[in-house]
C-alpha positions as CSV (number, residue, x, y, z in Angstrom):
1,M,-7.2,-23.0,-20.3
2,D,-9.2,-20.2,-18.6
3,M,-8.5,-17.4,-21.1
4,Q,-11.6,-15.4,-20.0
5,K,-10.9,-15.5,-16.2
6,Q,-9.5,-12.3,-14.7
7,V,-7.5,-12.5,-11.4
8,V,-6.8,-9.4,-9.3
9,I,-3.7,-9.7,-7.1
10,L,-3.2,-7.4,-4.2
11,G,0.5,-7.0,-3.4
12,G,3.4,-7.3,-5.8
13,G,6.1,-8.9,-3.6
14,V,7.4,-12.5,-4.0
15,A,4.0,-14.0,-3.2
16,G,2.1,-11.7,-5.6
17,M,4.7,-12.1,-8.4
18,T,4.7,-15.9,-7.9
19,A,0.9,-16.1,-8.1
20,A,0.9,-13.9,-11.2
21,H,3.6,-16.1,-12.8
22,E,1.7,-19.4,-12.2
23,L,-1.6,-17.9,-13.3
24,M,-0.1,-16.4,-16.4
25,E,1.4,-19.7,-17.5
26,R,-2.0,-21.3,-17.1
27,G,-3.8,-18.8,-19.3
28,F,-5.4,-16.4,-16.8
29,R,-5.5,-12.7,-17.3
30,V,-3.8,-11.1,-14.3
31,T,-3.5,-7.7,-12.8
32,V,-1.2,-6.9,-9.9
33,Y,-1.4,-3.8,-7.6
34,E,1.7,-3.1,-5.6
35,F,1.9,-0.3,-3.0
36,K,5.6,0.5,-3.4
37,G,7.2,2.3,-6.3
38,I,9.7,-0.6,-6.7
39,P,8.6,-4.1,-7.5
40,G,9.4,-7.1,-5.3
41,G,8.1,-6.2,-1.9
42,K,10.5,-7.1,0.9
43,A,12.8,-8.8,-1.6
44,R,13.5,-5.6,-3.5
45,S,16.7,-3.7,-3.6
46,I,16.3,0.0,-3.1
47,P,18.7,2.6,-4.7
48,K,19.8,5.5,-2.5
49,K,18.5,8.2,-4.7
50,G,20.8,11.0,-5.9
51,T,24.1,9.2,-4.9
52,G,25.1,8.2,-8.5
53,T,27.3,10.6,-10.3
54,G,29.1,10.6,-13.7
55,R,26.6,8.1,-15.2
56,R,27.2,5.7,-12.3
57,A,24.2,3.9,-10.7
58,D,22.9,5.0,-7.3
59,L,24.2,3.1,-4.3
60,P,22.3,-0.1,-3.8
61,G,20.3,-0.3,-0.6
62,E,18.1,-3.2,0.6
63,H,15.2,-4.0,2.9
64,G,17.7,-6.7,4.1
65,F,20.3,-8.9,2.4
66,R,19.0,-11.8,0.3
67,F,19.7,-15.4,1.6
68,F,18.7,-18.6,-0.1
69,P,19.2,-21.7,2.2
70,G,19.8,-25.0,0.6
71,F,16.4,-26.3,1.6
72,Y,14.6,-23.7,-0.5
73,R,12.8,-25.6,-3.3
74,H,9.9,-23.4,-4.5
75,V,11.8,-20.2,-5.1
76,P,14.6,-22.0,-7.1
77,D,12.0,-23.7,-9.2
78,T,10.4,-20.4,-10.0
79,M,13.8,-18.8,-10.7
80,K,14.6,-21.5,-13.3
81,R,11.5,-20.3,-15.3
82,I,12.6,-16.7,-15.4
83,P,14.8,-16.0,-18.5
84,F,18.1,-14.2,-18.0
85,G,20.5,-13.6,-20.9
86,Q,22.2,-16.8,-21.9
87,N,21.7,-18.5,-18.6
88,A,20.6,-22.1,-19.1
89,N,18.6,-22.1,-15.9
90,G,17.5,-18.5,-16.1
91,V,17.7,-16.4,-13.0
92,F,18.5,-19.4,-10.9
93,D,22.1,-19.4,-12.3
94,N,22.5,-16.0,-10.6
95,L,22.7,-17.8,-7.3
96,V,26.2,-18.3,-5.9
97,Y,27.3,-20.4,-2.9
98,A,28.8,-18.8,0.2
99,T,31.4,-21.3,1.5
100,R,32.0,-20.0,5.1
101,T,30.2,-18.5,8.1
102,A,32.0,-16.4,10.7
103,T,30.8,-16.4,14.2
104,L,32.0,-13.3,16.0
105,R,32.2,-12.5,19.8
106,D,33.0,-9.3,21.6
107,N,36.0,-10.7,23.6
108,L,37.1,-13.7,21.6
109,P,38.6,-14.3,18.1
110,M,36.4,-15.1,15.2
111,V,35.5,-18.7,14.4
112,V,35.0,-19.7,10.8
113,S,32.8,-22.7,10.0
114,L,32.0,-24.5,6.7
115,D,28.7,-23.9,4.9
116,N,28.7,-27.0,2.8
117,F,29.9,-30.6,2.7
118,P,33.7,-30.8,2.8
119,R,35.2,-30.8,-0.7
120,N,38.9,-31.2,0.3
121,L,41.2,-31.7,3.2
122,T,41.2,-28.0,4.1
123,D,37.4,-28.0,4.3
124,M,37.4,-31.2,6.4
125,K,39.9,-29.7,8.9
126,L,37.8,-26.5,9.1
127,M,34.6,-28.4,9.8
128,L,36.2,-30.6,12.5
129,R,37.8,-27.5,14.2
130,S,34.6,-25.6,14.2
131,L,32.8,-28.4,15.9
132,F,35.1,-28.3,18.9
133,D,36.6,-24.8,18.8
134,N,33.4,-22.7,18.6
135,N,34.0,-20.1,21.2
136,M,30.5,-20.6,22.5
137,G,31.6,-22.1,25.8
138,L,29.3,-25.1,25.4
139,T,29.9,-28.1,27.5
140,L,29.8,-31.7,26.3
141,S,26.5,-32.0,28.1
142,D,25.2,-28.9,26.2
143,I,26.3,-30.3,22.9
144,D,24.9,-33.8,23.7
145,N,21.5,-32.2,24.5
146,L,21.4,-30.2,21.3
147,V,22.3,-33.3,19.2
148,H,19.6,-35.3,20.9
149,K,17.0,-32.7,20.3
150,T,18.1,-32.3,16.6
151,W,17.8,-36.1,16.3
152,Q,14.3,-36.0,17.8
153,M,13.2,-33.4,15.3
154,L,14.6,-35.3,12.3
155,T,12.9,-38.6,13.3
156,S,9.6,-37.3,14.5
157,C,6.5,-37.5,12.2
158,D,4.7,-34.4,11.0
159,E,1.6,-35.3,13.0
160,R,3.6,-35.2,16.3
161,K,5.4,-32.0,15.3
162,T,2.0,-30.3,14.6
163,E,0.1,-31.6,17.6
164,E,2.9,-31.5,20.2
165,Y,6.0,-29.5,19.2
166,E,4.1,-26.6,17.7
167,K,2.5,-25.9,21.0
168,V,5.7,-25.5,23.0
169,P,8.4,-22.9,22.7
170,W,11.8,-23.9,21.3
171,W,13.4,-22.9,24.6
172,Q,11.3,-25.5,26.5
173,F,11.8,-28.1,23.8
174,V,15.6,-28.0,24.1
175,N,15.5,-27.9,27.9
176,A,17.4,-24.6,28.0
177,E,16.6,-24.0,31.7
178,Q,18.5,-27.2,32.6
179,Q,21.6,-26.2,30.5
180,T,24.5,-23.9,31.1
181,E,24.4,-20.1,30.8
182,A,26.5,-20.5,27.7
183,F,23.9,-22.8,26.1
184,Q,21.1,-20.3,27.0
185,H,23.1,-17.5,25.4
186,F,23.7,-19.5,22.3
187,M,20.0,-20.4,22.0
188,T,18.9,-16.8,22.5
189,A,21.5,-15.4,20.0
190,A,21.1,-18.1,17.3
191,T,17.3,-17.8,17.0
192,R,17.5,-14.0,17.0
193,V,20.1,-13.7,14.2
194,L,18.6,-16.4,12.0
195,V,14.9,-15.8,12.1
196,A,14.4,-12.7,14.3
197,A,12.6,-14.9,16.8
198,K,12.8,-15.2,20.5
199,S,13.6,-18.7,21.6
200,R,11.3,-18.4,24.6
201,E,8.3,-17.7,22.3
202,A,8.9,-19.3,18.9
203,S,7.4,-22.6,18.0
204,A,9.7,-25.6,18.6
205,K,8.2,-27.1,15.4
206,T,9.3,-24.1,13.3
207,I,12.7,-23.4,14.8
208,G,13.5,-27.1,15.2
209,N,12.6,-28.0,11.6
210,V,14.8,-25.2,10.2
211,F,17.7,-25.9,12.4
212,A,17.6,-29.7,11.8
213,Q,17.4,-29.1,8.0
214,L,20.3,-26.7,8.0
215,C,22.4,-29.4,9.8
216,V,21.3,-32.1,7.2
217,D,22.2,-29.8,4.3
218,L,25.6,-29.1,5.8
219,M,26.3,-32.9,5.8
220,T,24.9,-33.6,2.4
221,P,27.2,-33.7,-0.6
222,G,26.2,-31.2,-3.3
223,V,23.9,-29.1,-1.0
224,G,25.0,-25.9,0.6
225,D,23.3,-24.0,3.4
226,D,24.0,-20.5,2.1
227,R,23.4,-19.0,-1.3
228,L,23.4,-15.4,-2.4
229,L,22.7,-13.4,-5.5
230,N,25.6,-12.4,-7.8
231,G,24.3,-8.8,-8.0
232,P,21.8,-6.3,-6.7
233,T,18.4,-8.1,-6.2
234,N,16.5,-6.0,-8.7
235,D,19.1,-6.3,-11.4
236,V,19.6,-10.1,-11.3
237,W,16.1,-11.3,-10.2
238,I,13.2,-8.9,-9.7
239,E,13.4,-6.8,-12.9
240,P,13.9,-9.8,-15.1
241,W,11.0,-11.4,-13.4
242,L,8.8,-8.4,-13.9
243,N,9.8,-8.2,-17.6
244,Y,8.9,-11.8,-18.0
245,L,5.4,-11.3,-16.4
246,R,4.7,-8.2,-18.5
247,E,5.8,-9.9,-21.7
248,G,3.3,-12.7,-20.8
249,G,0.5,-10.2,-20.5
250,V,0.4,-9.5,-16.7
251,E,-0.5,-5.9,-15.8
252,Y,1.7,-4.9,-12.9
253,H,0.8,-1.5,-11.3
254,M,3.1,0.2,-8.8
255,N,2.2,3.0,-6.4
256,A,-1.2,1.4,-6.1
257,E,-2.7,1.3,-2.6
258,V,-5.5,-1.1,-1.6
259,K,-8.0,1.1,0.2
260,Q,-11.0,-1.2,0.6
261,I,-12.1,-4.7,-0.3
262,H,-15.8,-4.9,-1.1
263,C,-17.8,-8.0,-0.2
264,E,-21.4,-8.6,-0.9
265,N,-23.5,-11.7,-0.6
266,G,-20.5,-13.8,0.3
267,E,-18.2,-12.9,-2.5
268,I,-15.7,-10.1,-3.4
269,T,-17.2,-7.6,-5.9
270,G,-14.2,-5.3,-6.3
271,V,-11.3,-3.5,-4.6
272,T,-10.9,0.2,-4.3
273,I,-7.4,1.2,-5.4
274,S,-5.7,4.6,-5.0
275,Q,-3.1,5.4,-7.6
276,N,-1.5,8.7,-8.5
277,G,-4.2,10.6,-6.6
278,Q,-7.1,8.8,-8.3
279,E,-9.3,6.1,-6.9
280,F,-11.0,3.4,-8.9
281,I,-12.5,-0.1,-8.4
282,A,-10.5,-3.0,-9.7
283,Q,-12.7,-6.0,-10.6
284,G,-12.0,-9.6,-11.6
285,D,-13.4,-13.1,-11.3
286,Y,-11.0,-14.0,-8.5
287,Y,-9.0,-12.0,-6.0
288,V,-5.7,-13.0,-4.3
289,S,-4.5,-11.1,-1.3
290,A,-0.7,-11.2,-1.2
291,L,-0.6,-8.5,1.4
292,P,1.4,-8.9,4.7
293,V,-0.6,-10.1,7.7
294,E,-0.6,-6.8,9.5
295,I,-2.0,-5.0,6.4
296,M,-4.5,-7.7,5.6
297,A,-5.8,-7.5,9.2
298,Q,-6.7,-3.8,8.6
299,K,-8.5,-4.6,5.3
300,L,-10.9,-7.1,6.7
301,T,-14.5,-5.8,6.7
302,D,-17.5,-6.9,8.7
303,E,-19.0,-8.3,5.5
304,M,-15.9,-10.4,4.9
305,L,-15.8,-11.6,8.5
306,L,-19.5,-12.6,8.3
307,A,-18.9,-14.5,5.1
308,D,-15.8,-16.3,6.7
309,P,-15.6,-16.0,10.5
310,T,-12.2,-17.8,10.5
311,L,-10.6,-14.6,9.0
312,H,-10.8,-13.3,12.5
313,Y,-7.6,-15.2,13.2
314,I,-5.7,-12.9,10.9
315,K,-6.3,-10.1,13.3
316,Q,-4.8,-12.2,16.1
317,L,-1.8,-13.2,13.9
318,A,-1.1,-9.6,13.2
319,S,0.3,-9.2,16.7
320,S,2.8,-12.0,16.1
321,V,5.4,-9.9,14.3
322,A,8.9,-8.7,14.9
323,W,11.3,-6.3,13.2
324,M,14.1,-7.4,11.0
325,N,15.4,-4.6,8.8
326,G,18.6,-3.8,6.9
327,I,21.2,-1.1,6.9
328,Q,24.0,-0.9,4.4
329,Y,27.5,0.6,4.9
330,F,29.3,1.7,1.8
331,L,33.1,1.5,2.4
332,T,36.2,3.0,0.8
333,E,37.9,-0.3,1.3
334,D,36.6,-3.8,0.6
335,L,36.3,-5.9,3.8
336,P,35.5,-9.5,2.8
337,V,36.2,-10.9,6.3
338,V,34.8,-14.3,5.2
339,H,33.2,-15.8,2.1
340,G,29.7,-15.8,3.6
341,H,27.7,-14.4,6.4
342,L,28.9,-12.9,9.7
343,L,27.0,-13.7,12.9
344,F,27.5,-11.2,15.7
345,M,26.5,-13.5,18.6
346,D,27.1,-10.8,21.3
347,A,25.6,-7.8,19.5
348,P,22.6,-6.6,21.6
349,W,20.7,-5.9,18.4
350,A,21.2,-9.4,16.9
351,L,23.2,-8.4,13.9
352,T,24.0,-10.5,10.8
353,A,25.9,-9.2,7.8
354,V,27.5,-10.1,4.5
355,S,30.3,-8.4,2.6
356,Q,28.7,-8.2,-0.8
357,A,31.4,-7.1,-3.3
358,Q,33.0,-10.5,-3.3
359,F,29.8,-12.1,-4.7
360,W,29.2,-9.5,-7.4
361,P,31.8,-10.1,-10.1
362,D,29.7,-8.4,-12.8
363,F,28.9,-5.4,-10.7
364,P,32.1,-3.7,-9.7
365,M,31.8,-1.2,-6.9
366,S,33.3,1.5,-9.1
367,Q,30.1,1.7,-11.1
368,F,28.1,2.8,-8.1
369,G,27.8,6.2,-6.3
370,D,30.7,8.6,-6.9
371,G,33.2,5.9,-7.7
372,H,34.9,5.9,-4.3
373,V,33.0,2.9,-2.9
374,K,35.0,-0.3,-2.7
375,G,32.9,-2.6,-0.6
376,I,29.4,-2.9,1.0
377,L,28.6,-4.4,4.4
378,S,24.9,-5.3,4.3
379,V,23.6,-5.8,7.8
380,D,20.3,-7.1,9.2
381,V,19.1,-5.8,12.6
382,S,16.9,-8.4,14.2
383,D,16.4,-7.1,17.7
384,W,14.9,-3.6,18.0
385,E,13.9,-3.9,21.7
386,T,17.2,-4.4,23.5
387,P,19.3,-1.4,24.7
388,G,22.4,-0.8,22.7
389,V,26.0,-0.1,23.8
390,L,26.4,3.5,22.8
391,Y,23.3,5.3,23.9
392,G,21.6,2.7,26.2
393,K,18.5,2.9,24.0
394,T,16.7,0.3,21.9
395,A,16.7,0.7,18.2
396,M,13.1,1.6,18.4
397,E,14.0,4.6,20.5
398,C,16.8,5.9,18.3
399,T,17.1,8.4,15.4
400,A,18.4,7.2,12.1
401,E,21.9,8.6,12.8
402,E,21.9,6.9,16.2
403,I,21.0,3.5,14.6
404,K,23.8,4.0,12.1
405,N,26.3,4.7,14.8
406,E,25.1,2.0,17.2
407,V,25.2,-0.8,14.6
408,W,28.6,0.3,13.4
409,E,29.9,0.2,17.0
410,Q,28.4,-3.2,17.7
411,M,30.1,-4.6,14.6
412,K,33.4,-3.0,15.5
413,R,33.5,-4.6,18.9
414,S,33.3,-8.0,17.4
415,I,35.1,-7.7,14.1
416,N,38.0,-5.8,15.6
417,Q,38.8,-8.7,18.0
418,N,40.6,-10.0,14.9
419,G,42.6,-6.8,14.2
420,D,41.9,-3.2,13.3
421,L,39.6,-4.2,10.4
422,L,36.6,-1.9,10.7
423,R,37.7,1.7,11.0
424,D,35.7,4.9,11.1
425,E,37.5,6.5,8.2
426,M,36.4,3.6,5.9
427,L,32.7,4.7,6.1
428,H,31.8,6.6,3.0
429,D,28.0,6.4,3.1
430,W,25.1,4.4,4.5
431,F,21.5,3.6,3.9
432,L,18.8,2.5,6.3
433,D,15.7,0.6,5.1
434,P,13.1,3.3,4.4
435,D,10.4,1.0,5.9
436,I,11.7,2.4,9.2
437,Q,9.8,5.6,9.5
438,F,10.8,8.7,11.5
439,E,7.7,10.9,11.6
440,N,7.6,12.1,15.2
441,P,9.0,15.5,16.3
442,A,11.9,13.9,18.2
443,G,13.2,12.3,15.0
444,Q,13.0,8.8,16.6
445,V,11.7,5.7,15.1
446,E,7.9,6.0,14.6
447,T,7.0,2.7,12.9
448,N,8.1,-0.1,10.7
449,L,6.0,-0.5,7.5
450,E,7.1,-4.1,6.9
451,P,7.6,-6.2,10.1
452,L,8.2,-9.9,9.9
453,L,5.7,-12.6,11.0
454,V,7.1,-14.8,13.8
455,N,5.7,-18.3,14.3
456,K,5.0,-18.2,18.1
457,A,4.2,-21.4,19.8
458,G,0.5,-22.3,19.5
459,T,-0.3,-20.0,16.5
460,W,-0.5,-22.7,13.8
461,D,-4.2,-23.0,14.5
462,Q,-4.7,-19.3,13.8
463,R,-3.0,-19.5,10.4
464,P,-5.4,-19.7,7.4
465,D,-5.3,-21.9,4.4
466,S,-4.9,-20.4,0.9
467,Y,-8.6,-20.7,0.2
468,T,-11.4,-19.0,2.2
469,Q,-15.2,-19.5,2.6
470,I,-15.5,-16.5,0.3
471,R,-15.9,-18.2,-3.1
472,N,-13.6,-15.9,-5.1
473,F,-11.1,-14.8,-2.5
474,F,-7.8,-16.4,-1.8
475,L,-4.7,-15.8,0.4
476,A,-1.1,-15.9,-0.7
477,S,1.3,-14.6,1.9
478,D,3.9,-16.0,4.3
479,Y,1.3,-16.3,7.1
480,V,-0.7,-18.9,5.2
481,R,-0.3,-22.5,6.3
482,T,2.6,-24.0,4.2
483,N,5.1,-26.8,4.4
484,T,7.8,-24.1,4.7
485,D,6.2,-22.9,7.9
486,L,8.5,-19.8,8.1
487,A,8.0,-16.2,7.1
488,T,10.5,-16.2,4.2
489,M,10.5,-15.8,0.4
490,E,10.1,-19.6,0.2
491,G,7.0,-19.5,2.4
492,A,5.5,-16.7,0.3
493,N,6.2,-18.6,-2.9
494,E,4.6,-21.8,-1.6
495,A,1.6,-19.9,-0.3
496,A,1.1,-18.3,-3.7
497,R,1.2,-21.7,-5.4
498,R,-1.4,-23.0,-3.0
499,A,-3.6,-20.0,-3.7
500,V,-3.3,-20.7,-7.5
501,N,-4.2,-24.3,-7.0
502,S,-7.2,-23.3,-5.0
503,I,-8.3,-21.0,-7.9
504,L,-7.8,-23.9,-10.3
505,N,-10.0,-26.0,-8.2
506,R,-12.8,-23.4,-7.8
507,A,-12.7,-22.6,-11.5
508,G,-12.9,-26.3,-12.5
509,S,-9.8,-25.8,-14.5
510,N,-8.0,-28.7,-16.2
511,A,-4.6,-26.9,-16.0
512,E,-1.7,-28.6,-14.3
513,P,-1.6,-27.6,-10.6
514,C,1.5,-25.9,-9.2
515,E,4.0,-28.2,-7.7
516,I,4.1,-28.1,-3.9
517,F,7.3,-29.5,-2.5
518,T,7.7,-31.4,0.8
519,M,10.0,-29.8,3.4
520,Y,12.1,-31.0,6.3
521,E,11.7,-34.7,5.4
522,P,15.1,-36.0,4.5
523,D,14.8,-39.5,2.9
524,L,17.5,-40.8,5.2
525,F,15.2,-40.7,8.2
526,A,12.0,-41.8,6.5
527,I,11.9,-45.2,8.3
528,F,12.3,-43.4,11.6
529,R,9.4,-41.1,10.9
530,H,7.2,-44.0,9.8
531,H,7.9,-45.7,13.1
532,D,7.1,-42.6,15.0
533,R,3.9,-42.1,13.1
534,K,2.7,-45.6,14.3
535,R,3.6,-44.7,17.8
536,F,1.9,-41.3,17.6
537,N,-1.3,-42.9,16.3
538,E,-1.2,-45.3,19.2
539,G,-0.8,-42.5,21.7
540,L,2.8,-43.3,22.5
541,P,5.7,-40.9,22.9
542,W,8.7,-40.5,20.6
543,D,11.5,-42.9,21.1
544,G,13.9,-42.2,18.3
545,K,14.0,-45.8,17.0
546,F,12.9,-47.4,13.7
547,F,11.3,-50.6,14.9
């Protein structure tokens, strides 16, 4: 054990907390510096201050709703090691399955599909119906093409994915230009609402892996595509996690801004931190940056770049970001709609939503706000650059009030195809992610403090490993090369584990390394991938066979 080794972690989101967790359990002394006044980074829930009356809690806002796909392995593993009451599996037991997804269109009725393997005859009928009655207007040729490309992704080896598929956009990989307009609309909308990516730019490797894995999970008994938390994120995950870390000796500081990273003679000598109006230099044996890519790019100094020229790539990656932020609507009536997520396929701003009250049995809505709230629609806005339907402006050009009105209108146009479900008089209050800043005189959007990395085609070579050429400096954030290969909580967790393993290696520690899980490699297709690896090594194209 390395009891005398001190690690300084910059950033207290999922990556920073994961790194602290793994280091703490291996005997290191750990200090975390988090910029926000709430722990958890992008994963945090954010109370709308001043809305709670009569001893009720403030209304629960979010950066964006939490979503835990079935293929997540690193995050659930960590959750199982965070104590929570009498839960046998700790915080992990606070995950609940959503069973349905609703696809909504502006001029067509809602289509509900299954989110897990059929468990009864009703589920089986629903799955079969959703395959053929999807309101997408796809032809048999469109569907055949998509099935073929999914099969290609499932049966291709990793080497081919990295060397070939990563360099082409998903749009090109699925031959979208040769398909119908309905197929093109489906591809555009699906990638926007799922990962805030543009299908014409995003890597085929990244999008294809995730899409294929979701399909496999859907067809696998005991695995579901969609899990959510059974309460506000901070209550049922982040705060218990922070308590566990602090009880284990981790020092976690909030409202602490990283001002400058000091590098001399090829190693980090300290970090200037600003906290509560005071500046000081934090020092340790090792330093882990769990800062987002756009922030890390700003903190790179000439000395750091001289010590490790490959860090230049982080500056290039910083431009590969998009906006995906949340807005919550607090309703006087509960509106479950469906037991899972809502996909607004025709919404110009690429909306996805979940009606949360149905998943929070131990957090009745009556305990929030002024007691009049009965339901919460938590919405993610994934396209901030397309004109809306009310004002003809992009979300980036709108005021906060206009964003609220525009998102509400776009939802109504789709949800109300199924009846007068979403009505103006139901809206009691709302909350827009405070990362969206309105600092200009016009009151319009000024900036987004936390954009989302998008894996554009050809950018894998720009992404760094968890270790650097600076002996005591490591990277733990979702832009690091990982098996997850997606800017998610899962990617951040895996990156942090890799950073910790790199520290163990550099420190010569005999502690057990963090487990790194494989991703997107279903055992069912192993023989096909083995066959394709032989073909790839021989310079031959994929053929989808196993001999």
